[in-house]
MMTF fields as JSON, N, C-alpha, C and O atoms, coordinates in Angstrom:
{
  "mmtfVersion": "1.0.0",
  "mmtfProducer": "UNKNOWN",
  "numBonds": 167,
  "numAtoms": 168,
  "numGroups": 42,
  "numChains": 1,
  "numModels": 1,
  "chainsPerModel": [1],
  "groupsPerChain": [42],
  "chainIdList": ["A"],
  "bondAtomList": [4, 2, 8, 6, 12, 10, 16, 14, 20, 18, 24, 22, 28, 26, 32, 30, 36, 34, 40, 38, 44, 42, 48, 46, 52, 50, 56, 54, 60, 58, 64, 62, 68, 66, 72, 70, 76, 74, 80, 78, 84, 82, 88, 86, 92, 90, 96, 94, 100, 98, 104, 102, 108, 106, 112, 110, 116, 114, 120, 118, 124, 122, 128, 126, 132, 130, 136, 134, 140, 138, 144, 142, 148, 146, 152, 150, 156, 154, 160, 158, 164, 162],
  "bondOrderList": [1, 1, 1, 1, 1, 1, 1, 1, 1, 1, 1, 1, 1, 1, 1, 1, 1, 1, 1, 1, 1, 1, 1, 1, 1, 1, 1, 1, 1, 1, 1, 1, 1, 1, 1, 1, 1, 1, 1, 1, 1],
  "groupList": [{"groupName": "MET", "atomNameList": ["N", "CA", "C", "O"], "elementList": ["N", "C", "C", "O"], "formalChargeList": [0, 0, 0, 0], "bondAtomList": [1, 0, 2, 1, 3, 2], "bondOrderList": [1, 1, 2], "singleLetterCode": "M", "chemCompType": "L-PEPTIDE LINKING"}, {"groupName": "CYS", "atomNameList": ["N", "CA", "C", "O"], "elementList": ["N", "C", "C", "O"], "formalChargeList": [0, 0, 0, 0], "bondAtomList": [1, 0, 2, 1, 3, 2], "bondOrderList": [1, 1, 2], "singleLetterCode": "C", "chemCompType": "L-PEPTIDE LINKING"}, {"groupName": "LYS", "atomNameList": ["N", "CA", "C", "O"], "elementList": ["N", "C", "C", "O"], "formalChargeList": [0, 0, 0, 0], "bondAtomList": [1, 0, 2, 1, 3, 2], "bondOrderList": [1, 1, 2], "singleLetterCode": "K", "chemCompType": "L-PEPTIDE LINKING"}, {"groupName": "ILE", "atomNameList": ["N", "CA", "C", "O"], "elementList": ["N", "C", "C", "O"], "formalChargeList": [0, 0, 0, 0], "bondAtomList": [1, 0, 2, 1, 3, 2], "bondOrderList": [1, 1, 2], "singleLetterCode": "I", "chemCompType": "L-PEPTIDE LINKING"}, {"groupName": "GLY", "atomNameList": ["N", "CA", "C", "O"], "elementList": ["N", "C", "C", "O"], "formalChargeList": [0, 0, 0, 0], "bondAtomList": [1, 0, 2, 1, 3, 2], "bondOrderList": [1, 1, 2], "singleLetterCode": "G", "chemCompType": "PEPTIDE LINKING"}, {"groupName": "GLU", "atomNameList": ["N", "CA", "C", "O"], "elementList": ["N", "C", "C", "O"], "formalChargeList": [0, 0, 0, 0], "bondAtomList": [1, 0, 2, 1, 3, 2], "bondOrderList": [1, 1, 2], "singleLetterCode": "E", "chemCompType": "L-PEPTIDE LINKING"}, {"groupName": "ALA", "atomNameList": ["N", "CA", "C", "O"], "elementList": ["N", "C", "C", "O"], "formalChargeList": [0, 0, 0, 0], "bondAtomList": [1, 0, 2, 1, 3, 2], "bondOrderList": [1, 1, 2], "singleLetterCode": "A", "chemCompType": "L-PEPTIDE LINKING"}, {"groupName": "ASP", "atomNameList": ["N", "CA", "C", "O"], "elementList": ["N", "C", "C", "O"], "formalChargeList": [0, 0, 0, 0], "bondAtomList": [1, 0, 2, 1, 3, 2], "bondOrderList": [1, 1, 2], "singleLetterCode": "D", "chemCompType": "L-PEPTIDE LINKING"}, {"groupName": "VAL", "atomNameList": ["N", "CA", "C", "O"], "elementList": ["N", "C", "C", "O"], "formalChargeList": [0, 0, 0, 0], "bondAtomList": [1, 0, 2, 1, 3, 2], "bondOrderList": [1, 1, 2], "singleLetterCode": "V", "chemCompType": "L-PEPTIDE LINKING"}, {"groupName": "LEU", "atomNameList": ["N", "CA", "C", "O"], "elementList": ["N", "C", "C", "O"], "formalChargeList": [0, 0, 0, 0], "bondAtomList": [1, 0, 2, 1, 3, 2], "bondOrderList": [1, 1, 2], "singleLetterCode": "L", "chemCompType": "L-PEPTIDE LINKING"}, {"groupName": "SER", "atomNameList": ["N", "CA", "C", "O"], "elementList": ["N", "C", "C", "O"], "formalChargeList": [0, 0, 0, 0], "bondAtomList": [1, 0, 2, 1, 3, 2], "bondOrderList": [1, 1, 2], "singleLetterCode": "S", "chemCompType": "L-PEPTIDE LINKING"}, {"groupName": "ASN", "atomNameList": ["N", "CA", "C", "O"], "elementList": ["N", "C", "C", "O"], "formalChargeList": [0, 0, 0, 0], "bondAtomList": [1, 0, 2, 1, 3, 2], "bondOrderList": [1, 1, 2], "singleLetterCode": "N", "chemCompType": "L-PEPTIDE LINKING"}, {"groupName": "ARG", "atomNameList": ["N", "CA", "C", "O"], "elementList": ["N", "C", "C", "O"], "formalChargeList": [0, 0, 0, 0], "bondAtomList": [1, 0, 2, 1, 3, 2], "bondOrderList": [1, 1, 2], "singleLetterCode": "R", "chemCompType": "L-PEPTIDE LINKING"}, {"groupName": "GLN", "atomNameList": ["N", "CA", "C", "O"], "elementList": ["N", "C", "C", "O"], "formalChargeList": [0, 0, 0, 0], "bondAtomList": [1, 0, 2, 1, 3, 2], "bondOrderList": [1, 1, 2], "singleLetterCode": "Q", "chemCompType": "L-PEPTIDE LINKING"}, {"groupName": "TYR", "atomNameList": ["N", "CA", "C", "O"], "elementList": ["N", "C", "C", "O"], "formalChargeList": [0, 0, 0, 0], "bondAtomList": [1, 0, 2, 1, 3, 2], "bondOrderList": [1, 1, 2], "singleLetterCode": "Y", "chemCompType": "L-PEPTIDE LINKING"}],
  "groupTypeList": [0, 1, 2, 3, 4, 5, 3, 6, 2, 7, 8, 9, 10, 9, 8, 2, 4, 3, 3, 11, 9, 8, 6, 11, 8, 6, 5, 3, 2, 3, 9, 12, 2, 13, 14, 0, 11, 4, 9, 2, 8, 10],
  "groupIdList": [1, 2, 3, 4, 5, 6, 7, 8, 9, 10, 11, 12, 13, 14, 15, 16, 17, 18, 19, 20, 21, 22, 23, 24, 25, 26, 27, 28, 29, 30, 31, 32, 33, 34, 35, 36, 37, 38, 39, 40, 41, 42],
  "secStructList": [7, 2, 2, 2, 2, 2, 2, 2, 2, 2, 2, 2, 2, 2, 2, 2, 2, 2, 2, 2, 2, 2, 2, 2, 2, 2, 2, 2, 2, 2, 2, 2, 2, 2, 2, 2, 2, 2, 2, 2, 2, 7],
  "xCoordList": [81.597, 81.436, 81.253, 81.853, 80.407, 80.172, 81.473, 81.733, 82.285, 83.541, 84.413, 84.957, 84.542, 85.386, 84.856, 85.63, 83.539, 82.932, 83.231, 83.538, 83.141, 83.417, 84.877, 85.186, 85.775, 87.204, 87.476, 88.234, 86.855, 87.034, 86.584, 87.249, 85.452, 84.959, 85.958, 86.243, 86.488, 87.46, 88.7, 89.199, 89.19, 90.39, 90.114, 90.95, 88.938, 88.572, 88.54, 89.07, 87.914, 87.833, 89.218, 89.513, 90.063, 91.431, 92.196, 92.889, 92.065, 92.744, 92.247, 93.042, 90.933, 90.373, 90.964, 91.311, 91.077, 91.641, 93.077, 93.474, 93.859, 95.269, 95.356, 96.177, 94.503, 94.507, 94.166, 94.803, 93.159, 92.78, 93.934, 94.204, 94.611, 95.733, 96.84, 97.371, 97.187, 98.239, 97.845, 98.672, 96.584, 96.105, 96.218, 96.639, 95.842, 95.92, 97.359, 97.643, 98.272, 99.685, 100.222, 100.944, 99.865, 100.316, 99.792, 100.522, 98.517, 97.919, 98.65, 98.948, 98.942, 99.636, 101.012, 101.426, 101.725, 103.05, 102.953, 103.772, 101.938, 101.758, 101.45, 102.026, 100.529, 100.168, 101.379, 101.581, 102.187, 103.363, 104.362, 104.979, 104.518, 105.447, 104.979, 105.784, 103.663, 103.111, 103.314, 103.639, 103.119, 103.28, 104.722, 104.976, 105.672, 107.09, 107.465, 108.218, 106.944, 107.199, 106.613, 107.217, 105.444, 104.808, 105.667, 105.76, 106.299, 107.164, 108.387, 108.828, 108.937, 110.12, 109.795, 110.602, 108.597, 108.199, 108.059, 108.536, 107.413, 107.134, 108.355, 108.277],
  "yCoordList": [83.536, 83.977, 85.498, 86.177, 86.016, 87.461, 88.225, 89.249, 87.711, 88.388, 88.541, 89.614, 87.457, 87.502, 88.556, 89.305, 88.607, 89.594, 91.015, 91.88, 91.258, 92.596, 92.97, 94.095, 92.019, 92.277, 92.57, 93.483, 91.793, 92.002, 93.405, 94.072, 93.854, 95.203, 96.255, 97.214, 96.067, 97.017, 97.069, 98.147, 95.896, 95.831, 96.508, 97.251, 96.245, 96.82, 98.348, 99.028, 98.882, 100.335, 100.93, 102.035, 100.193, 100.65, 100.712, 101.689, 99.665, 99.622, 100.759, 101.42, 100.989, 102.085, 103.414, 104.261, 103.59, 104.82, 105.019, 106.124, 103.937, 104.014, 104.347, 105.168, 103.704, 103.964, 105.428, 106.075, 105.948, 107.355, 108.269, 109.26, 107.929, 108.732, 108.757, 109.818, 107.581, 107.489, 108.285, 108.989, 108.172, 108.898, 110.404, 111.138, 110.863, 112.294, 112.778, 113.841, 112.007, 112.392, 112.467, 113.4, 111.476, 111.467, 112.696, 113.329, 113.034, 114.207, 115.474, 116.322, 115.605, 116.792, 116.906, 117.998, 115.777, 115.803, 116.253, 117.045, 115.74, 116.115, 117.608, 118.311, 118.092, 119.506, 120.375, 121.413, 119.95, 120.726, 120.766, 121.798, 119.62, 119.567, 120.512, 121.235, 120.504, 121.385, 122.843, 123.689, 123.126, 124.489, 124.949, 126.07, 124.071, 124.416, 124.624, 125.542, 123.778, 123.942, 125.261, 125.939, 125.628, 126.889, 128.073, 129.059, 127.981, 129.062, 129.191, 130.302, 128.059, 128.089, 128.753, 129.509, 128.465, 128.996, 130.513, 131.214, 131.026, 132.464, 133.272, 134.495],
  "zCoordList": [128.735, 127.347, 127.282, 126.448, 128.185, 128.199, 128.444, 127.812, 129.371, 129.703, 128.464, 128.207, 127.696, 126.499, 125.526, 124.931, 125.37, 124.479, 124.926, 124.105, 126.235, 126.769, 126.553, 126.161, 126.812, 126.618, 125.145, 124.818, 124.261, 122.823, 122.427, 121.634, 122.979, 122.68, 123.149, 122.432, 124.361, 124.898, 124.017, 123.693, 123.632, 122.783, 121.446, 120.931, 120.892, 119.599, 119.671, 118.793, 120.725, 120.855, 121.094, 120.64, 121.808, 122.045, 120.729, 120.448, 119.932, 118.628, 117.74, 117.071, 117.734, 116.939, 117.393, 116.571, 118.704, 119.236, 118.791, 118.42, 118.829, 118.418, 116.935, 116.526, 116.123, 114.675, 114.406, 113.576, 115.11, 114.942, 115.322, 114.643, 116.412, 116.883, 115.841, 115.515, 115.319, 114.296, 113.057, 112.478, 112.653, 111.475, 111.702, 110.808, 112.896, 113.21, 113.173, 112.621, 113.756, 113.775, 112.346, 111.997, 111.52, 110.128, 109.394, 108.632, 109.628, 108.993, 109.401, 108.56, 110.693, 111.2, 110.547, 110.159, 110.423, 109.799, 108.349, 107.882, 107.632, 106.224, 106.121, 105.29, 106.98, 106.95, 107.265, 106.636, 108.242, 108.622, 107.471, 107.208, 106.779, 105.649, 104.548, 103.961, 104.268, 103.243, 103.649, 102.817, 104.935, 105.453, 105.285, 104.844, 105.641, 105.521, 104.055, 103.732, 103.168, 101.736, 101.247, 100.416, 101.758, 101.39, 101.803, 101.073, 102.977, 103.447, 102.55, 102.255, 102.113, 101.24, 99.911, 99.37, 99.387, 98.08, 98.142, 97.249, 99.18, 99.261, 99.661, 99.771]
}
């Protein structure tokens, strides 16, 4: 039983890490798009 709980915790933290990574990449893309649009305007 303990083993399953430990594995579940590891999987959960891994999933959280992946979600954070995806969120960061999405944010960077949005910021870059805004930056490029800003360059076009000026």
